C-alpha positions in Angstrom: 0.0 0.0 0.0 1.4 3.4 -1.0 0.7 6.3 1.3 0.5 9.9 0.3 2.5 12.6 2.2 -0.5 13.4 4.4 -1.2 9.8 5.3 2.5 9.2 6.0 2.5 12.3 8.3 -0.5 10.9 10.3 1.1 7.5 10.6 4.3 9.1 12.0 2.3 11.1 14.5 0.5 8.0 15.8 3.7 6.0 16.0 5.2 8.7 18.2 2.4 8.4 20.8 2.6 6.0 23.7 0.7 2.7 22.9 -2.4 3.5 25.0 -2.7 7.0 23.4 -2.2 5.6 19.9 -4.9 3.1 20.6 -7.3 5.9 21.6 -6.5 7.8 18.4 -7.0 4.7 16.2 -10.3 3.9 18.0 -11.4 7.5 17.4 -10.4 7.2 13.7 -12.5 4.1 13.4 -15.5 5.8 15.0 -15.2 8.7 12.6 -14.9 6.4 9.6 -18.1 4.6 10.8 -19.9 7.9 11.1 -18.9 8.7 7.5 -20.8 5.6 6.4 -18.4 5.0 3.5 -18.6 8.5 2.2 -15.3 10.2 1.3 -14.5 13.0 3.7 -12.5 15.9 2.4 -10.2 17.0 5.2 -8.1 19.3 3.1 -9.7 22.5 4.5 -9.5 21.3 8.1 -5.7 20.7 8.4 -3.2 23.0 6.7 0.4 22.0 6.2 1.3 24.2 9.1 -1.3 22.4 11.3 0.3 19.1 10.4 3.8 20.4 10.9 2.8 21.7 14.4 1.1 18.4 15.3 4.1 16.4 14.2 6.5 18.7 16.1 4.3 18.4 19.3 4.2 14.6 18.9 7.9 14.3 18.4 8.6 16.6 21.4 6.3 14.6 23.6 8.0 11.4 22.5 11.4 12.8 23.2 10.4 14.0 26.6 9.0 10.6 27.5 12.2 8.9 26.3 14.3 11.2 28.5 12.1 10.4 31.5 12.5 6.6 30.9 16.3 6.9 30.9 
């Protein structure tokens, strides 16, 4: 399966989360998909490139902070 840049960014964000939090995000995504009822949802106007960059930066920072606490 080939991912586009936005999908890859989402995967990287979820991977940076602690397992329990990642599970919550994935469950939330499934619930949203179920609400969509198979219709395509256009998220392009909801998340700008800056929003994605900010979310990625925050996720990486949180992961790094947790890693420092574990060592």
